[in-house]
Steps between C-alpha positions, in 0.01 A plus 500: 500500500845385396707321757832677557817320401729391783856622456789329677828692498795360311774749585706463182249424224170662589191337646355154479131515409233271640238508227142548626205325332391618154717806461772343289803712587702296253396751235705771664792281608569307185832536318286534188282801589174573332506724193507863604555414869853379558808694598857384539478560877199268523672201340590324821544135583189290539292579806699814579370857475704818492364784712402808294708401200814507707477879539398572862664843482242637252211253534283366781223244538312581820199274444675216322285536184719713267796731521479878494753777493642682806448868435793737541433729795678822593447739792519873558381708799128424524500346158509155338592426139390180331639400161253268337730344242455123473547230232586772253178689564547853628182609671665826599556587859454785734553663835239423762428688819348827621825689559736598222788509745753783503502565123313828537338436161163657419448274200170313500502131585529277193203293392492167682659209315258259330426179688598173326215255428456275809539189282701403194541226245742335741241494780236363262739226401586424859129460583449260206800290599438480875123466531373141534296380201316172455321330213267214598674480835849476354763767549611706202868568575649833412704345225182395318331842513602606152354852519727575798803653335634853550436579136132409530467683835644810331246462216215477750629807685544708185178402319281532809637831624477657153135386483431627853431149625653377825775248397431301818148432371652337189723282720191397698305412185790292364509306828132408485498426126822301469710501819738736316537279200524183705210314344552282189256692285656836579851372443425368153296809400730754675177649640494556874187719519221273376446696179264297277420484129144549376455121511578496874841338467816645654661739257846385393779755492783253438530619139379858547699688760521256790457592863548875437222508239267324748590759765423784258162352401402429861584853611301648215207271582498610863535870403213478255272351767604762751405767241161334474446538875635173637735666747517231772625143513144387565386669181778352287426150633124521526456224243253720311511586132753777435715421807858389479400156626168363371318190621460296818868441574600859576669533837507866599594422860814316389607800289425738784709287738806509275453865416461623857789281618723716282356819646234560235147636550230275355280806449760717332671331203684804368878516526634688802811579294597664173805526277668836461668631184814305593299176538546482878207357699384751755210513745210717400465808720194510722 
């Protein structure tokens, strides 16, 4: 479990950050932000962090992990309206409550608004940047986890959801196989998922699509094995012929730990979300 950062108030310039072991907050606080991750509001002085991108009117960060929007809320007699419009994504909105107030309308209630997916590329990225990772007892700082960029997190989210694979499973696999691109072999091959050639060597994507190609191949590999009946983490990492991980070094428990820590179910690897026609990520109805 990640140790929370300690914030000390600096009334004019933000917060001083006491960096906990092996989380590497320097990746978020640097004046030279990671590709696909930085924002002008984030480019603060060294060891200072701006709260919710300096926009506390529209954003909040209740658990200290990542910011989220503050929904617009309106009231009417016996009714509540929530406008789910955040980060440019309009998830619709609607009136909630049993009483339609004094409108006198006999119109039927509108269909309930769709529910946004409970996680996003941003939350996947936050997990990769803030979860402690070690190789041979040495910390892999966030700045050395090359898979952990917003662009790669978005590719994981898109490819996995479209294949009906839980994106959080892919994040868990990348942790076990490469500490999110933090191992030397994965960094040179741009392969965070342990994909091998027929000769058993790590497949190199440095000249053939890079990290995103590796993500695509890994998602397809997991999906194919799910279609063959390997629908649990234990099945994917059984070490048996035909599994995702073959041999004696397969660590299903480690994958399960990372997957369930994100809210995943080790016995249900399908995506809990889908993309609608406008490419918004929404939670599947029950």
